[in-house]
N, C-alpha and C positions, 0 to 999 in steps of 0.2 A: 668592746673590741678595740676602740681607740686607746683605752687605758693600757691594754695588752701591747699594742704597737708602740706606745710611748715607753713602756717598760723595756721592751726589746731594744728600742733605739738608745735609751739611756744605758742599758747594759753594754751595748756595742761601744758607746762613747767612753764608758768606764774602762773597758778592756784596752781600747786604743790609748787612753791616757796612761794606763799602767805601763804599756809597752814603750810609749814615747818617753816616759819618765825613766825607765830602765835604760833606754838607748842613750838619752842625753847624759844621764849620770855616768854610765859606764864608758862611753866613747868620747865625751867632750869634757864634762865637769871634773871627774876624778883624774884624768890625764893632766888637766891644767893645774890641779892641786899638786900632783907629782912634780910638775915643772917648777912650781913655786917653792916646794920643799927643797929641790935641788939648787935653785937659785939662791936661796937663803942658807944653804948648807946645814939643814936641820938633820939631826940624828933620827934613826928609825923610830925610837920611842916617842920623841917629841912630835915628829911628823905624823906618826900614827895616831897619837892622842889628840892632835889638833886638826891638821889638814885632812888626813885620811878619814878620821871620824866625822869631820864636817862633810866630806864628800859622800861617804856612804849613808850619812843621815840627812842629806840635803832634802830628799823627798818628804821625810817625816817632819822636818823643821818647817818646810814650806807649807805643808798641810796645816800645821798648828797656826802659823801666821795667817793663812787664808781663812781658817775657821774663826779666828778672832775678828778679822776685817769684814767677814760676811755678815750682813744685817740679819737679825732674827735670833741672836743668842745661840750660836752653834758651837760653843766652846767645847762641848762634850765630844765632838768629832776629833778635835786636836788632842785632847787628853786620852781618849780611847785609842787613837792611832799610836801614840807614844807607848802606852802600856801594852797594847797588843803586839807592837813591833818588838818590844823587849822580850816578851814571851816567845815569839817566833825565833828571834835570834838565839836565845839561850837553849831552847828545846830542839828546834829543827836544825838550825845551822850547826851548833855544837854537836848535836846527835849525828847529823850526816857526815861531818868531818871525822868523827870517831869510827863510824862504820866504813867509810871509804879508805881510811889509813889507820888500820888497827895495830896495836902493840908498838906504837912509835913513841920514843922518849921525847918529852917536852921540857922546855926550860921553865923551872918552877918559880923562879924569882918574880918575873913580871906577871905570871898568872896569879900568884898570891896577892901581889899589890892590887891588881885589877879586881879580883874577887872581893878583897876587903873594902875597896872604895865603892864597888857595886852594891855590896850589902848595906853600906852606910847610905848610899843614894836611895835605896828602896825604903830604908827606915825613915829617912827624911821625907820621902814621898808619902808614906803611910801616916806619919805624924802630921804633915801639912794638911792632908785631906780628912783627918779624923773628925773634924767638926762640920764636914760637908761644905767647906768653902776654901778658896785659895786667895791669899792676900798679898799685898806689896812686900811686907816683911818676909814672907815665905818665899816669894820669887827671888828676893835679894839673897836669901840663904842658899837657894839652888845655885845661883851664879857664883857666889862666894865659894861654895863647895867645889865647883869645877876648877876655880882658880887654885884652891888648895891641892886638888888632884894634879893639876898642871905643875905646881911647884914640887910635888913629890917625885915627879919624873927625874928631876935633877939630883934629888937626895937619895932616892931608893937604890940607884945603881952603885953609889958610893958605899952604902951600907951593906948591900948584898950584890957584889960584883957578878956579872954574867956577860956572855958574849953577845954583841949586838946582833939583832935579827935583820936579815936582808929584806929590804922593802920589795913588795910585789910590783913587778913591771907591768903596767897596763897597756903597753904598746902592742899592737897586733897587726898582722898583715891582712890583705883583702881575702886571703884564702880562709881565714877564720870566721868570716862573716857570711850570713845567709844572703840570699838575693835581695830581700827587702832592705836589710841593713846596708848593703852596698849601694842600693839606689838612694837611700837617705843620705849617705855620706857624700854622694856625688851632688845631690840637690843642695845640701847644707854645707857651705864652705867653711873651712877651718881657718879661724882668724890667727894671723901670725903674731900680733901683739898680745902678749900673755895677759896683761891686766884688762884690756878691752874684752878679750875672750872670756875671762873669768866673770866679768860683770854681765855680759850677754847670756852666759850659761845660767846664771842665777835668775835673770829675768824670764828666760824660757821655762825653767823649772817652776818658777812661781806661777806663770800663766797656766801651765799644765796642771799644777796642783789646784788652781782655782776651778778648772773644768772638772777635775776629779771630785773635789768636795761638793761642787754644785750638783753633779750627777748623783753622788751618794745621798745627798739630802733629799732629792726628788724621789729616788728609789725607796728610801726608808719611809717617806711620806705615803707613797702609793701602796706599799706592802704593809704599812702600819707597824714597822719595826723601829724600836728606839734607835736614835742616831748613834749612841755610844756602842751599841751591839754591832752595828755595821762597821764602825771604826775599829773595834777590838778584833774583828775577824777579817772582813773583806779588804778594807783599806790598809790595815796593818800588814796583811800578807802581801798585797800588791806592792807596797812601798819597800818591802824587805827583799824582794826578788834580786835586786843587784847585789846585796850583801851575800845572799845564798850562792849565787853564781860565782862571785869572786872568791868566796871561801872554799868552795869545792875545787876550783882551779888550783888554789894555793895548796890545798890538802893533797891533791894528785901529784903536785910537784915535790911532795915529801916534807912539807912544812905545816903539819896540822896544828902545832903549838901556836904558830903565828896566826892561823885562821881563827883559832879559839880566842886568842888575845884580841883580834880585831872585832870579833862578835861581842865580847864582854866590854871592850873599850867603847864601841859604838853605843852600847846600852847606857854607859855612864854619860856620854855626850847627849844622848836622846833625852834622858831624864833631867839632868842638871841644866843643860843649855837649851835643849829642844822645848822644854816647858818653862824653865826659869827666865830665859832672855825675852821671848815674845810677851809673856805675861808681865814681866818687869816694865817693858816699854808701854804696854797697854795701861798699866796702873799709873805710870808717870803722866800720861796724857789724859787718862780718865780714871781718877781715884775711885776706889771702891773694892769690892771683892767679887769673886766669880763662884757661883754655886757648883758643887761637885756631887754627882750621883754615886754615893758610896756603895749603895746596894748592888749596883752593876759591876763594881770593881773589887768587891771583897774577895771573891774566888781568885781573881787575877793577882791580887796582892799576895794571897796565901801561896799561890803557885810560884810567884817570883821569889819569895823568901825560901820556899821549899827547894827550889831548883839550886839555890846557892849552897844549901846544906848538902844536897845530893851530890853536886859537883865536887865540893870540897872533900866529902867522904870518899867518893869514887876515885879522885886523884890520889888520896892518901893510901887507899887500899891497893891501887894499881901501881904505886910508886911512880907517879907522874908519867904514866904511859896511857895512850889512847886505847880504850877497850870497846869492842863492838857491843857487848851486852849493855854497857852504860849508854851508848849511843841509841840503841833500839829502845831502851827504857825511856829516855828523854823524848824521843819522837812519838812513842805510844802515849805518853802523858799529854803531849800537845794534841794528839788526835782525840783523846778523851775530853780535853778541854773544849775543843771545837764541837764535839757531840753534845756536851753539856749546854753550850751557848745555843745551839740549834734547838735542843729540847726545851730550853727556857722560852725561846721565841714561839714555838708551836704549841706550848702549853702543856708539855708532858711533865 
């Protein structure tokens, strides 16, 4: 009975952590990133690939860092969260955007660029994990890959000109908030100094991620579920909620192409920086390698590569228009993936 109560308590803590992560990311951290982008006069492409990607991926990045700092070799939680979040972004977020705003023309140039770099990111991920470990050299390759992607933002538009995409405005009035959100915004003051606010937001997100990872570790231990399975499903879904909400809002505003670009761009950041940077720092201070459970990730890798092919073919056949049939197909595939993971846990 005491174990059941502990499980219930940990579940409540996990849900509160998810919600507070969403709240701080959506209402404090991402707006501060928007302000930084405006202050440094960044274009939408560069701001989206750097500041906005960092903002929407902050929970995942924090989970990876916390999983590395947590004693007891819990690296699988960080790796599983990144891979699971990438699956959620591409299947659920892109699928929902296509269903919400169907038959809408998209700008193909940035989509092609991001799909190409995303496919290369997945190939690098599979290649790095092929031997069941992750090393310093491979972490350096991940960070270098993102620097190449960042450099391509300046070149791609010159090679394939297209109209700049308007950035999503995250500002909102009190009327758009629920009662609990309004209470939180009154209790938590908004810092006027942009740089101090940015640092404090990162600290809060880090602390919440620590609580989230600790709760997930305890829950997986009580239920006897491998940590990487919890990360691939529960934690990945929870940390991706801010991305889903923001993308649905942008799609309803008539900009589905931008929402899809943000989802794919966030995945590039998640894989190359979300995994590469924390592990690079880890290896610099503690040389060695990290073991990787390839068996639990094989299906996930196959789905990631398959989703790229499916999206590319769907975009070509639809002449770069959003199609509801493709959206439903993506979301059904993700539902099937979740059922497979659940079946694996219960032993079917």
